[in-house]
C-alpha positions as a Python dict, from the first residue, in 0.01 Angstrom:
ca = {
    (1, 'M'): (0, 0, 0),
    (2, 'K'): (-6, -109, 367),
    (3, 'L'): (169, 149, 583),
    (4, 'S'): (304, 96, 932),
    (5, 'V'): (306, 327, 1234),
    (6, 'L'): (635, 391, 1412),
    (7, 'L'): (524, 465, 1769),
    (8, 'V'): (792, 622, 1988),
    (9, 'D'): (744, 664, 2365),
    (10, 'D'): (982, 599, 2653),
    (11, 'D'): (692, 477, 2871),
    (12, 'R'): (654, 107, 2785),
    (13, 'E'): (299, 76, 2918),
    (14, 'V'): (182, 378, 2721),
    (15, 'R'): (342, 274, 2391),
    (16, 'E'): (217, -85, 2423),
    (17, 'A'): (-136, 33, 2503),
    (18, 'L'): (-141, 279, 2213),
    (19, 'G'): (21, 22, 1986),
    (20, 'Q'): (-244, -237, 2070),
    (21, 'S'): (-522, 11, 1994),
    (22, 'L'): (-372, 89, 1654),
    (23, 'E'): (-322, -279, 1571),
    (24, 'I'): (-688, -345, 1653),
    (25, 'A'): (-774, -64, 1411),
    (26, 'G'): (-578, -248, 1141),
    (27, 'Y'): (-242, -71, 1141),
    (28, 'P'): (91, -257, 1166),
    (29, 'V'): (285, -98, 1452),
    (30, 'V'): (657, -73, 1519),
    (31, 'L'): (743, 20, 1879),
    (32, 'A'): (1047, 221, 1984),
    (33, 'G'): (1143, 353, 2329),
    (34, 'S'): (1394, 620, 2232),
    (35, 'F'): (1536, 843, 1961),
    (36, 'I'): (1810, 588, 1885),
    (37, 'E'): (1566, 298, 1847),
    (38, 'A'): (1336, 503, 1626),
    (39, 'I'): (1606, 624, 1386),
    (40, 'D'): (1701, 265, 1305),
    (41, 'H'): (1364, 230, 1132),
    (42, 'I'): (1365, 555, 932),
    (43, 'S'): (1477, 567, 570),
    (44, 'P'): (1409, 805, 278),
    (45, 'N'): (1117, 593, 157),
    (46, 'F'): (996, 461, 492),
    (47, 'A'): (657, 300, 424),
    (48, 'G'): (484, 446, 724),
    (49, 'I'): (435, 743, 953),
    (50, 'V'): (575, 849, 1292),
    (51, 'L'): (394, 913, 1622),
    (52, 'S'): (632, 1033, 1891),
    (53, 'D'): (616, 1151, 2250),
    (54, 'V'): (789, 1485, 2307),
    (55, 'R'): (939, 1424, 2654),
    (56, 'M'): (1199, 1146, 2635),
    (57, 'P'): (1540, 1095, 2802),
    (58, 'G'): (1827, 1202, 2581),
    (59, 'K'): (1711, 1336, 2249),
    (60, 'D'): (1343, 1427, 2261),
    (61, 'G'): (1059, 1427, 2009),
    (62, 'F'): (1170, 1756, 1856),
    (63, 'A'): (1512, 1609, 1784),
    (64, 'L'): (1343, 1307, 1626),
    (65, 'L'): (1124, 1538, 1414),
    (66, 'E'): (1429, 1725, 1294),
    (67, 'R'): (1612, 1404, 1202),
    (68, 'C'): (1307, 1265, 1021),
    (69, 'R'): (1281, 1578, 812),
    (70, 'Q'): (1650, 1557, 729),
    (71, 'I'): (1600, 1202, 605),
    (72, 'D'): (1270, 1265, 428),
    (73, 'K'): (1102, 1606, 446),
    (74, 'D'): (769, 1452, 340),
    (75, 'L'): (755, 1196, 622),
    (76, 'P'): (450, 1274, 842),
    (77, 'V'): (548, 1312, 1209),
    (78, 'T'): (289, 1376, 1479),
    (79, 'L'): (409, 1477, 1824),
    (80, 'I'): (225, 1382, 2145),
    (81, 'T'): (284, 1523, 2493),
    (82, 'G'): (127, 1525, 2837),
    (83, 'E'): (268, 1868, 2920),
    (84, 'G'): (164, 2069, 2619),
    (85, 'D'): (112, 2440, 2594),
    (86, 'V'): (52, 2687, 2313),
    (87, 'P'): (419, 2784, 2259),
    (88, 'M'): (515, 2416, 2233),
    (89, 'A'): (238, 2351, 1982),
    (90, 'V'): (348, 2649, 1774),
    (91, 'R'): (708, 2531, 1788),
    (92, 'A'): (603, 2184, 1671),
    (93, 'M'): (408, 2313, 1372),
    (94, 'E'): (685, 2555, 1275),
    (95, 'A'): (935, 2270, 1291),
    (96, 'G'): (728, 2073, 1038),
    (97, 'A'): (517, 1840, 1252),
    (98, 'L'): (198, 1719, 1087),
    (99, 'N'): (9, 1770, 1413),
    (100, 'F'): (52, 1818, 1788),
    (101, 'L'): (-166, 1614, 2024),
    (102, 'E'): (-206, 1639, 2402),
    (103, 'K'): (-240, 1337, 2627),
    (104, 'P'): (-462, 1170, 2707),
    (105, 'V'): (-552, 1102, 2342),
    (106, 'S'): (-872, 910, 2274),
    (107, 'V'): (-843, 603, 2053),
    (108, 'E'): (-1082, 758, 1801),
    (109, 'R'): (-873, 1075, 1773),
    (110, 'L'): (-552, 874, 1744),
    (111, 'V'): (-691, 648, 1472),
    (112, 'D'): (-823, 948, 1278),
    (113, 'E'): (-483, 1114, 1298),
    (114, 'V'): (-306, 799, 1180),
    (115, 'A'): (-553, 758, 891),
    (116, 'R'): (-493, 1116, 777),
    (117, 'A'): (-116, 1081, 801),
    (118, 'C'): (-120, 748, 615),
    (119, 'T'): (-326, 900, 334),
    (120, 'L'): (-70, 1177, 291),
    (121, 'R'): (221, 935, 307),
    (122, 'R'): (62, 695, 61),
    (123, 'T'): (12, 977, -189),
    (124, 'V'): (375, 1086, -158),
    (125, 'L'): (510, 733, -203),
    (126, 'E'): (282, 657, -498),
    (127, 'N'): (384, 980, -671),
    (128, 'R'): (750, 899, -615),
    (129, 'A'): (701, 549, -756),
    (130, 'L'): (524, 692, -1060),
    (131, 'K'): (800, 946, -1122),
    (132, 'A'): (1060, 671, -1086),
    (133, 'R'): (878, 458, -1344),
    (134, 'L'): (853, 753, -1583),
    (135, 'A'): (1220, 838, -1538),
    (136, 'A'): (1313, 478, -1606),
    (137, 'K'): (1128, 476, -1937),
    (138, 'D'): (1345, 533, -2241),
    (139, 'A'): (1299, 814, -2489),
    (140, 'A'): (1074, 600, -2708),
    (141, 'E'): (827, 563, -2419),
    (142, 'R'): (847, 928, -2317),
    (143, 'L'): (830, 1091, -2658),
    (144, 'I'): (626, 856, -2876),
    (145, 'I'): (270, 896, -2747),
    (146, 'G'): (11, 619, -2784),
    (147, 'Q'): (-45, 251, -2714),
    (148, 'S'): (-171, 124, -3051),
    (149, 'E'): (-3, -178, -3203),
    (150, 'A'): (142, 43, -3479),
    (151, 'T'): (293, 281, -3224),
    (152, 'Q'): (437, 5, -3011),
    (153, 'N'): (591, -152, -3319),
    (154, 'L'): (744, 185, -3408),
    (155, 'R'): (902, 209, -3062),
    (156, 'R'): (1057, -135, -3108),
    (157, 'Q'): (1200, -36, -3447),
    (158, 'L'): (1342, 288, -3309),
    (159, 'R'): (1522, 95, -3036),
    (160, 'V'): (1665, -152, -3289),
    (161, 'V'): (1795, 123, -3518),
    (162, 'A'): (1941, 316, -3223),
    (163, 'A'): (2118, 6, -3093),
    (164, 'A'): (2260, -76, -3437),
    (165, 'G'): (2417, 269, -3472),
    (166, 'S'): (2349, 269, -3846),
    (167, 'D'): (2222, 537, -4080),
    (168, 'A'): (1851, 521, -4149),
    (169, 'L'): (1582, 646, -4385),
    (170, 'I'): (1263, 769, -4216),
    (171, 'V'): (958, 781, -4439),
    (172, 'G'): (602, 892, -4384),
    (173, 'E'): (342, 1148, -4473),
    (174, 'T'): (377, 1516, -4390),
    (175, 'G'): (321, 1583, -4021),
    (176, 'V'): (361, 1230, -3886),
    (177, 'G'): (666, 1318, -3675),
    (178, 'K'): (971, 1212, -3874),
    (179, 'E'): (1201, 1457, -3696),
    (180, 'L'): (1067, 1339, -3360),
    (181, 'A'): (1156, 982, -3458),
    (182, 'A'): (1507, 1099, -3547),
    (183, 'R'): (1542, 1275, -3212),
    (184, 'V'): (1427, 960, -3033),
    (185, 'I'): (1693, 754, -3211),
    (186, 'H'): (1950, 1016, -3114),
    (187, 'A'): (1833, 1019, -2750),
    (188, 'L'): (1834, 639, -2730),
    (189, 'S'): (2193, 643, -2854),
    (190, 'G'): (2309, 863, -2566),
    (191, 'G'): (2177, 1206, -2653),
    (192, 'N'): (2470, 1402, -2505),
    (193, 'T'): (2612, 1468, -2851),
    (194, 'P'): (2519, 1718, -3124),
    (195, 'F'): (2189, 1681, -3309),
    (196, 'I'): (2187, 1898, -3620),
    (197, 'A'): (1870, 1919, -3828),
    (198, 'V'): (1862, 2057, -4183),
    (199, 'N'): (1550, 2092, -4397),
    (200, 'C'): (1676, 2021, -4746),
    (201, 'G'): (1348, 2148, -4891),
    (202, 'M'): (1446, 2502, -4788),
    (203, 'L'): (1790, 2496, -4946),
    (204, 'T'): (1854, 2663, -5280),
    (205, 'E'): (2121, 2525, -5510),
    (206, 'G'): (2357, 2799, -5397),
    (207, 'L'): (2299, 2737, -5026),
    (208, 'T'): (2325, 2358, -5025),
    (209, 'Q'): (2705, 2349, -5050),
    (210, 'A'): (2761, 2605, -4775),
    (211, 'V'): (2496, 2481, -4532),
    (212, 'L'): (2575, 2111, -4558),
    (213, 'F'): (2943, 2095, -4644),
    (214, 'G'): (3075, 2436, -4533),
    (215, 'D'): (3279, 2706, -4701),
    (216, 'N'): (3565, 2941, -4621),
    (217, 'T'): (3368, 3125, -4353),
    (218, 'R'): (3175, 2862, -4162),
    (219, 'K'): (3145, 2496, -4078),
    (220, 'G'): (2883, 2295, -4258),
    (221, 'A'): (2616, 2082, -4090),
    (222, 'F'): (2824, 1766, -4132),
    (223, 'A'): (3118, 1912, -3941),
    (224, 'R'): (2894, 2058, -3670),
    (225, 'A'): (2725, 1721, -3619),
    (226, 'D'): (3057, 1539, -3575),
    (227, 'G'): (3027, 1292, -3288),
    (228, 'G'): (2647, 1301, -3305),
    (229, 'T'): (2355, 1289, -3545),
    (230, 'L'): (2277, 1478, -3866),
    (231, 'F'): (1909, 1480, -3962),
    (232, 'L'): (1839, 1560, -4328),
    (233, 'D'): (1467, 1630, -4361),
    (234, 'E'): (1298, 1629, -4705),
    (235, 'I'): (1604, 1466, -4859),
    (236, 'G'): (1414, 1424, -5185),
    (237, 'A'): (1427, 1800, -5239),
    (238, 'M'): (1808, 1807, -5255),
    (239, 'P'): (1932, 1925, -5597),
    (240, 'L'): (2068, 1643, -5814),
    (241, 'D'): (2405, 1812, -5861),
    (242, 'Q'): (2456, 1820, -5482),
    (243, 'Q'): (2345, 1461, -5428),
    (244, 'V'): (2680, 1335, -5556),
    (245, 'N'): (2863, 1543, -5291),
    (246, 'L'): (2637, 1398, -5023),
    (247, 'L'): (2703, 1045, -5146),
    (248, 'R'): (3079, 1104, -5137),
    (249, 'I'): (3071, 1228, -4778),
    (250, 'L'): (2849, 940, -4670),
    (251, 'E'): (3094, 695, -4824),
    (252, 'E'): (3416, 860, -4701),
    (253, 'R'): (3284, 1001, -4370),
    (254, 'S'): (3508, 1300, -4426),
    (255, 'V'): (3475, 1670, -4516),
    (256, 'E'): (3730, 1935, -4597),
    (257, 'D'): (3786, 2207, -4342),
    (258, 'R'): (3825, 2572, -4447),
    (259, 'F'): (4196, 2512, -4506),
    (260, 'G'): (4122, 2231, -4750),
    (261, 'Q'): (4233, 1958, -4510),
    (262, 'P'): (4022, 1641, -4470),
    (263, 'Q'): (3830, 1613, -4142),
    (264, 'K'): (3721, 1263, -4044),
    (265, 'L'): (3364, 1236, -3917),
    (266, 'D'): (3212, 1015, -3650),
    (267, 'I'): (2852, 1071, -3746),
    (268, 'R'): (2515, 905, -3793),
    (269, 'V'): (2300, 1034, -4078),
    (270, 'L'): (1923, 1008, -4056),
    (271, 'A'): (1738, 1115, -4370),
    (272, 'A'): (1363, 1167, -4403),
    (273, 'S'): (1116, 1213, -4685),
    (274, 'H'): (740, 1229, -4739),
    (275, 'E'): (794, 1155, -5108),
    (276, 'D'): (820, 813, -5271),
    (277, 'L'): (1198, 797, -5320),
    (278, 'P'): (1196, 471, -5524),
    (279, 'E'): (954, 641, -5765),
    (280, 'M'): (1179, 947, -5778),
    (281, 'V'): (1472, 716, -5859),
    (282, 'A'): (1269, 557, -6139),
    (283, 'N'): (1185, 903, -6277),
    (284, 'G'): (1546, 1019, -6265),
    (285, 'R'): (1483, 1277, -5993),
    (286, 'F'): (1695, 1106, -5725),
    (287, 'R'): (2025, 924, -5756),
    (288, 'P'): (1983, 547, -5713),
    (289, 'D'): (2328, 507, -5553),
    (290, 'L'): (2243, 773, -5292),
    (291, 'F'): (1907, 610, -5225),
    (292, 'F'): (2064, 270, -5163),
    (293, 'R'): (2332, 430, -4942),
    (294, 'L'): (2069, 600, -4727),
    (295, 'D'): (1834, 302, -4719),
    (296, 'V'): (2041, 103, -4468),
    (297, 'A'): (1744, 79, -4235),
    (298, 'R'): (1401, 209, -4325),
    (299, 'L'): (1145, 329, -4073),
    (300, 'H'): (786, 398, -4172),
    (301, 'I'): (603, 641, -3941),
    (302, 'P'): (233, 547, -3954),
    (303, 'P'): (-25, 821, -4020),
    (304, 'L'): (-299, 889, -3765),
    (305, 'R'): (-562, 709, -3972),
    (306, 'E'): (-366, 386, -3914),
    (307, 'R'): (-365, 439, -3538),
    (308, 'P'): (-687, 623, -3449),
    (309, 'E'): (-682, 484, -3096),
    (310, 'D'): (-380, 709, -3027),
    (311, 'I'): (-561, 1030, -3120),
    (312, 'G'): (-712, 1090, -2776),
    (313, 'A'): (-383, 1046, -2588),
    (314, 'L'): (-194, 1258, -2842),
    (315, 'Y'): (-450, 1537, -2829),
    (316, 'V'): (-450, 1550, -2448),
    (317, 'H'): (-70, 1565, -2457),
    (318, 'F'): (-69, 1847, -2713),
    (319, 'L'): (-345, 2037, -2533),
    (320, 'E'): (-173, 2020, -2194),
    (321, 'E'): (155, 2118, -2360),
    (322, 'A'): (-6, 2425, -2516),
    (323, 'Q'): (-190, 2519, -2197),
    (324, 'A'): (130, 2500, -1994),
    (325, 'E'): (325, 2700, -2251),
    (326, 'L'): (58, 2970, -2277),
    (327, 'G'): (-28, 2974, -1905),
    (328, 'L'): (-390, 2887, -1979),
    (329, 'P'): (-634, 2682, -1768),
    (330, 'K'): (-712, 2325, -1864),
    (331, 'G'): (-1008, 2283, -2095),
    (332, 'H'): (-1260, 2024, -2210),
    (333, 'V'): (-1153, 1755, -2458),
    (334, 'A'): (-1424, 1637, -2700),
    (335, 'V'): (-1276, 1297, -2779),
    (336, 'A'): (-1561, 1172, -2997),
    (337, 'A'): (-1533, 1462, -3242),
    (338, 'L'): (-1155, 1421, -3254),
    (339, 'L'): (-1174, 1052, -3335),
    (340, 'A'): (-1420, 1117, -3614),
    (341, 'K'): (-1179, 1343, -3807),
    (342, 'S'): (-944, 1207, -4071),
    (343, 'W'): (-649, 1437, -3977),
    (344, 'P'): (-475, 1445, -4316),
    (345, 'G'): (-209, 1669, -4163),
    (346, 'N'): (-145, 1397, -3903),
    (347, 'A'): (16, 1483, -3567),
    (348, 'R'): (115, 1833, -3683),
    (349, 'E'): (-247, 1916, -3768),
    (350, 'L'): (-362, 1765, -3438),
    (351, 'R'): (-106, 1969, -3245),
    (352, 'N'): (-214, 2292, -3417),
    (353, 'H'): (-579, 2209, -3347),
    (354, 'A'): (-495, 2156, -2978),
    (355, 'R'): (-308, 2486, -2962),
    (356, 'R'): (-604, 2673, -3112),
    (357, 'A'): (-839, 2495, -2873),
    (358, 'A'): (-622, 2597, -2576),
    (359, 'M'): (-663, 2958, -2685),
    (360, 'G'): (-1038, 2916, -2734),
    (361, 'L'): (-1010, 2955, -3112),
    (362, 'E'): (-1125, 2605, -3208),
    (363, 'D'): (-1460, 2429, -3181),
    (364, 'T'): (-1365, 2095, -3029),
    (365, 'D'): (-1722, 1972, -3066),
    (366, 'A'): (-1711, 1990, -3446),
    (367, 'A'): (-1948, 1766, -3641),
    (368, 'M'): (-1836, 1408, -3701),
    (369, 'E'): (-1712, 1318, -4047),
    (370, 'T'): (-1783, 946, -4023),
    (371, 'G'): (-2072, 731, -3910),
    (372, 'L'): (-2190, 741, -3551),
    (373, 'S'): (-2129, 370, -3499),
    (374, 'A'): (-1765, 394, -3605),
    (375, 'A'): (-1709, 702, -3389),
    (376, 'L'): (-1864, 539, -3082),
    (377, 'S'): (-1651, 230, -3136),
    (378, 'R'): (-1338, 447, -3134),
    (379, 'V'): (-1451, 627, -2822),
    (380, 'E'): (-1510, 292, -2651),
    (381, 'A'): (-1164, 170, -2750),
    (382, 'H'): (-1006, 493, -2627),
    (383, 'L'): (-1182, 473, -2288),
    (384, 'I'): (-1075, 110, -2242),
    (385, 'E'): (-713, 195, -2327),
    (386, 'Q'): (-724, 495, -2095),
    (387, 'S'): (-848, 275, -1809),
    (388, 'L'): (-586, 8, -1886),
    (389, 'A'): (-316, 275, -1870),
    (390, 'Q'): (-450, 412, -1540),
    (391, 'Q'): (-471, 63, -1387),
    (392, 'S'): (-138, -58, -1530),
    (393, 'G'): (-316, -327, -1730),
    (394, 'R'): (-478, -496, -1429),
    (395, 'I'): (-799, -650, -1559),
    (396, 'P'): (-992, -670, -1225),
    (397, 'E'): (-934, -300, -1159),
    (398, 'V'): (-1033, -209, -1516),
    (399, 'C'): (-1355, -410, -1484),
    (400, 'K'): (-1433, -226, -1162),
    (401, 'A'): (-1351, 116, -1307),
    (402, 'L'): (-1558, 62, -1621),
    (403, 'K'): (-1832, -135, -1439),
    (404, 'L'): (-1803, -422, -1686),
    (405, 'P'): (-1818, -801, -1631),
    (406, 'R'): (-1484, -967, -1704),
    (407, 'K'): (-1621, -1160, -2004),
    (408, 'T'): (-1768, -845, -2157),
    (409, 'L'): (-1438, -663, -2118),
    (410, 'Y'): (-1246, -948, -2281),
    (411, 'D'): (-1493, -950, -2571),
    (412, 'K'): (-1437, -579, -2623),
    (413, 'L'): (-1059, -617, -2596),
    (414, 'K'): (-1069, -883, -2867),
    (415, 'R'): (-1297, -677, -3091),
    (416, 'H'): (-1076, -368, -3068),
    (417, 'G'): (-748, -563, -3084),
    (418, 'I'): (-630, -422, -2751),
    (419, 'K'): (-364, -615, -2561),
    (420, 'P'): (-367, -556, -2181),
    (421, 'E'): (-7, -676, -2147),
    (422, 'C'): (107, -369, -2340),
    (423, 'F'): (-2, -152, -2048),
    (424, 'R'): (177, -344, -1772),
}
């Protein structure tokens, strides 16, 4: 990012001389002879810094400093004066000036000051740009961690289901993040409406009616989710005699209130199961008509063993999350040992491992469960993906960061099935 220097001085000879010195040093310079001229160039994300004389007709350098801080409090402003004293210097620093220089200023000192100010400004602008990019990402990008092909395909499917507004069936092993997927669909659909989650596996036959459909004393989950999303986790555990009531409500989109009057529902139902529902249907343990009503769109959440290249990013995310929550310092991440594990409990197991590690209760350097060659290959893939993410997919920068020839990097990308365009 090439930053410019806004040089403000009412003495034309002085500003032109200083401006020429800075241009020779490689800095683009914008000259201004007064407060009014200078303000025309200032904006909240001005790509540059300000050097201003203090003594000027009309509004002086202190007035310019104040206005700059009103426009952008992080804009570096250095004041220069030929009549400086200690009280003035103190006043300048208290007012928010980056520095206070006395004339005559040597070219070396001026260039050093500009370099320091530009470094600070560049950091601020890059951080703002990064935050803007993160804020612009949708919920699928923010909440679904990883860059594997399986994960990217899942994000695409979540967006399609959210846009369609239909009910959906979310399937996958225990711990893969089925509720997270449901919350992403809800967030992509607006997110300012109710999201009600019910674990059907924890409902007894007597509780199912009251919790889901309501009774004389309280609203059921369907009524509370009106206008939003109802997430039914472990739908396969719902008692058979209550499945017919669920089917009726899904078909009619209506429940009875406590006075026995029908209440129309504007609701999306997302159901999830780790069990094989078609097999349960075949065995008579799940109603086929309910299965087909729920199976409008089916999303499969891949287990970690199908996306091992995501393990490192997920673990770092979980570890930092736990450290922040517990107020603990950041710790070492032993990526190789993590990649070697099978993680049968999937993301939930990985999250619990990270939480224990944050508290110092887990050996993150545990012995590898698979061959060394396979583990090293996963580590290599993870490091390449990490560099691609840091460099926004720019191959020349990745080659430089990893100290690899371009051809070697492309060979490794092909071998690991990594697509640089996914990181841009």
